[in-house]
C-alpha positions as CSV (number, residue, x, y, z in Angstrom):
1,M,90.5,118.6,135.9
2,T,90.9,115.8,133.3
3,F,94.1,114.0,132.3
4,D,94.1,115.7,128.9
5,T,94.0,119.1,130.5
6,E,96.9,118.3,132.8
7,F,98.9,117.0,129.8
8,F,98.5,120.2,127.8
9,N,99.2,122.3,130.9
10,L,102.5,120.6,131.2
11,G,103.2,121.3,127.6
12,Y,102.3,125.0,128.1
13,L,104.9,125.3,130.8
14,D,107.5,124.0,128.4
15,T,106.3,126.5,125.8
16,L,106.7,129.4,128.2
17,S,110.4,128.6,128.6
18,Y,111.1,129.5,125.0
19,R,109.9,133.1,125.2
20,D,112.3,135.9,124.5
21,T,112.5,138.2,127.5
22,F,115.2,139.6,129.8
23,I,114.8,136.7,132.2
24,H,114.8,134.1,129.5
25,R,118.0,135.5,128.0
26,L,119.9,135.1,131.3
27,D,122.4,132.3,131.5
28,P,120.9,129.1,133.0
29,R,123.8,128.8,135.5
30,V,123.0,132.3,136.8
31,K,119.3,131.4,137.3
32,L,120.1,128.1,138.9
33,V,122.5,129.7,141.4
34,V,120.2,132.6,142.2
35,T,117.2,130.4,142.7
36,S,119.1,127.9,144.8
37,I,120.5,130.7,147.1
38,F,117.0,132.2,147.2
39,T,115.5,128.8,148.4
40,I,118.3,128.3,151.0
41,T,117.9,131.8,152.3
42,V,114.1,131.4,152.7
43,V,114.3,128.0,154.3
44,S,116.9,129.3,156.8
45,F,114.5,131.6,158.6
46,P,113.3,130.4,162.1
47,K,110.0,128.6,162.4
48,Y,108.3,131.6,164.1
49,E,109.5,134.1,161.5
50,V,106.7,135.5,159.3
51,S,107.4,139.2,158.7
52,G,110.9,138.6,157.5
53,L,109.7,136.4,154.7
54,I,107.4,139.1,153.2
55,P,110.1,141.0,151.3
56,Y,111.2,137.9,149.5
57,F,108.0,138.0,147.5
58,L,109.7,140.7,145.5
59,F,111.8,138.1,143.7
60,P,109.0,136.0,142.2
61,V,107.0,139.1,141.4
62,L,109.9,140.5,139.4
63,L,110.3,137.1,137.6
64,F,106.6,137.2,136.7
65,V,106.8,140.8,135.3
66,L,110.2,140.6,133.6
67,G,109.6,137.1,132.3
68,D,106.0,137.8,131.1
69,I,104.7,134.7,132.8
70,P,100.9,134.3,133.3
71,L,100.2,134.8,137.0
72,R,97.0,132.7,137.0
73,F,98.7,129.7,135.4
74,I,101.5,129.5,138.0
75,L,99.1,130.1,140.9
76,K,97.0,127.2,139.8
77,K,100.1,125.0,139.8
78,I,101.1,126.2,143.3
79,L,97.5,125.6,144.6
80,T,97.6,122.1,143.2
81,V,100.4,121.1,145.4
82,S,99.6,123.4,148.4
83,P,97.9,120.6,150.4
84,F,101.4,119.2,151.1
85,A,102.3,122.4,152.9
86,F,99.2,122.2,155.1
87,F,99.9,118.5,155.8
88,L,103.4,119.4,157.0
89,G,102.2,121.9,159.6
90,I,98.6,121.0,160.2
91,F,99.3,119.6,163.7
92,N,101.5,122.6,164.8
93,P,98.6,124.6,166.3
94,I,97.7,121.5,168.4
95,I,101.2,120.7,169.6
96,D,102.6,124.2,170.1
97,T,99.9,126.0,172.1
98,H,102.3,128.6,173.7
99,V,100.9,132.1,173.2
100,I,103.5,134.4,171.4
101,Y,101.4,137.3,170.2
102,I,98.1,138.9,171.3
103,L,96.5,140.6,168.3
104,Y,93.5,142.8,169.1
105,G,92.9,140.8,172.2
106,I,93.1,137.5,170.4
107,P,95.9,135.1,171.6
108,I,97.9,133.6,168.8
109,S,100.0,130.5,169.7
110,G,103.3,129.6,168.2
111,G,101.7,126.7,166.3
112,W,99.6,129.0,164.2
113,I,102.6,131.2,163.5
114,S,104.8,128.3,162.5
115,L,102.1,127.0,160.2
116,L,101.9,130.4,158.5
117,S,105.7,130.4,158.2
118,I,105.6,127.0,156.6
119,I,103.0,128.1,154.1
120,L,104.9,131.2,153.1
121,K,108.2,129.3,152.7
122,F,106.4,126.7,150.6
123,F,104.8,129.3,148.4
124,L,108.1,131.2,147.9
125,T,110.2,128.1,147.1
126,I,107.6,126.4,144.8
127,S,106.9,129.6,142.9
128,A,110.7,130.2,142.4
129,A,111.1,126.6,141.1
130,L,108.2,126.9,138.7
131,L,109.3,130.2,137.5
132,L,112.8,128.8,136.9
133,I,111.3,126.1,134.7
134,A,109.0,128.6,133.0
135,T,111.8,131.0,132.1
136,T,114.5,128.4,131.3
137,S,114.1,125.5,128.9
138,F,114.8,122.2,130.6
139,P,117.7,121.4,128.2
140,G,119.1,124.8,129.3
141,I,118.7,123.8,132.9
142,C,120.5,120.5,132.3
143,S,123.3,122.3,130.4
144,G,123.7,124.7,133.3
145,L,123.8,121.8,135.8
146,R,126.5,120.1,133.7
147,R,128.5,123.4,133.5
148,L,128.2,123.7,137.3
149,G,129.9,120.4,137.8
150,L,127.2,117.8,138.1
151,P,128.0,114.3,136.7
152,D,127.1,113.7,133.1
153,I,125.2,110.6,133.9
154,F,123.0,112.5,136.4
155,V,122.3,115.3,134.0
156,S,121.5,112.8,131.2
157,Q,119.0,111.0,133.4
158,L,117.2,114.2,134.2
159,L,117.1,115.2,130.5
160,F,115.7,111.8,129.5
161,L,113.2,111.9,132.2
162,Y,111.9,115.2,131.1
163,R,112.0,114.5,127.4
164,Y,110.2,111.1,127.6
165,I,107.7,112.0,130.2
166,F,105.7,113.6,127.4
167,V,105.9,110.4,125.4
168,L,104.7,108.4,128.5
169,M,101.9,110.9,129.1
170,E,100.8,110.7,125.5
171,E,100.7,106.9,125.7
172,T,98.7,107.1,128.9
173,M,96.3,109.6,127.3
174,K,95.7,107.2,124.5
175,M,94.9,104.4,126.9
176,V,92.6,106.5,129.0
177,R,90.7,107.6,125.9
178,A,90.4,104.0,124.7
179,R,89.0,103.0,128.1
180,D,86.5,105.8,128.1
181,M,85.3,104.8,124.6
182,R,84.9,101.2,125.5
183,S,83.2,101.6,128.8
184,F,79.9,103.1,129.9
185,G,79.0,104.6,133.3
186,K,81.2,103.2,136.1
187,N,82.2,100.0,134.2
188,G,85.6,101.5,133.3
189,S,86.5,103.1,136.7
190,G,87.0,100.1,139.0
191,I,90.3,99.2,140.7
192,K,90.7,96.1,138.5
193,I,90.6,98.3,135.3
194,F,93.0,100.7,136.9
195,V,95.5,97.9,137.7
196,N,95.2,96.5,134.2
197,L,96.0,99.9,132.7
198,I,99.1,100.3,134.9
199,G,100.3,96.8,133.9
200,V,99.8,97.5,130.2
201,L,101.5,100.9,130.5
202,F,104.5,99.4,132.2
203,I,104.9,96.8,129.5
204,R,104.6,99.4,126.7
205,T,107.1,101.7,128.6
206,V,109.7,98.9,128.8
207,E,109.3,98.0,125.1
208,R,109.5,101.6,124.0
209,S,112.6,102.3,126.2
210,E,114.4,99.3,124.6
211,R,113.6,100.7,121.1
212,I,114.7,104.2,122.1
213,Y,118.0,102.9,123.6
214,Q,118.8,100.8,120.5
215,A,118.1,103.8,118.3
216,M,120.4,105.9,120.4
217,L,123.2,103.4,120.3
218,S,122.9,103.2,116.5
219,R,123.4,107.0,116.4
220,G,126.5,106.9,118.4
221,F,125.3,107.7,121.9
222,K,128.1,107.3,124.5
223,G,126.3,108.3,127.7
224,K,126.4,112.1,127.2
225,V,123.7,114.3,125.6
226,E,125.4,117.3,124.0
227,S,123.6,120.7,124.1
228,S,122.8,122.3,120.8
229,K,123.1,125.8,122.3
230,I,126.2,127.3,123.7
231,Y,125.7,129.6,126.8
232,R,128.1,132.3,127.9
233,I,127.9,134.4,131.0
234,S,127.7,138.1,130.1
235,G,128.0,141.3,132.0
236,T,124.2,141.4,132.4
237,D,124.3,138.0,134.1
238,I,127.0,139.1,136.5
239,V,125.1,142.3,137.4
240,F,121.8,140.4,137.9
241,T,123.5,137.8,140.1
242,M,125.3,140.4,142.3
243,L,122.1,142.5,142.7
244,A,120.0,139.5,143.6
245,L,122.5,138.2,146.1
246,A,122.9,141.6,147.7
247,V,119.1,142.0,148.0
248,F,118.8,138.5,149.5
249,Y,121.5,139.4,152.1
250,L,119.9,142.7,153.0
251,F,116.5,141.1,153.5
252,R,118.0,138.4,155.6
253,K,120.2,140.6,157.8
254,Y,117.7,143.5,158.3
255,R,114.0,143.6,159.2
256,I,112.8,145.5,156.1
257,T,109.2,145.2,157.0
258,G,109.8,146.7,160.5
259,M,111.8,149.6,158.9
260,F,109.1,150.2,156.4
261,G,106.4,150.2,159.1
262,K,108.3,152.8,161.1
263,L,108.6,155.0,158.1
264,L,104.8,154.9,157.6
265,I,104.2,155.6,161.3
């Protein structure tokens, strides 16, 4: 995948956040709180727990459907960072060889189960985070964080990071294209060329940041970025929050998969 493709993919994720669906219309504070509690609940499961995590896939599935988010796009993003999950638990089957289950005569050690648990937790939490961004504009997320009590300086830094990462990526894309046009074969792919590109990009970034800061000061910037949209929590937000938290609690307290299996049997 080329740098240009990655750039436009990131822009597409930002475009998705401005759709008009039920999930998009929810208050950012509600989505932040629900997603945070979802993540904490998923991570709180023991390392050998697998079946208890399965019901939690209902949450991202509902966000996909109600938010009208392309499944393939989000899955590609998750698969891009999935090697980190494998790296975290790749040695578990070697270290933890104690047999916990025997499935159709095949012994399964605790290491394999804990590895599967890590992968499921990773998939659930990353999908929830990506869907939060895809259904809530980043300015809306920053506004929600500020309304939840986070310091203005921290929220402003997040907002600047997000806004100007597109500027930085566009500058990088210009440099990469210029390198490709001026080089033939492998002449433009050496480590020396790469180091030079990084150095030039750093200098351009510093110069542009100075110009942006001076322009902000001339327009009356005092350390706080005001949101242009006012968010208010409605009855729908409250009902959504209460239902989501109740479902998370039930999934955590009771073995839903075991109950469902008994009903089928």
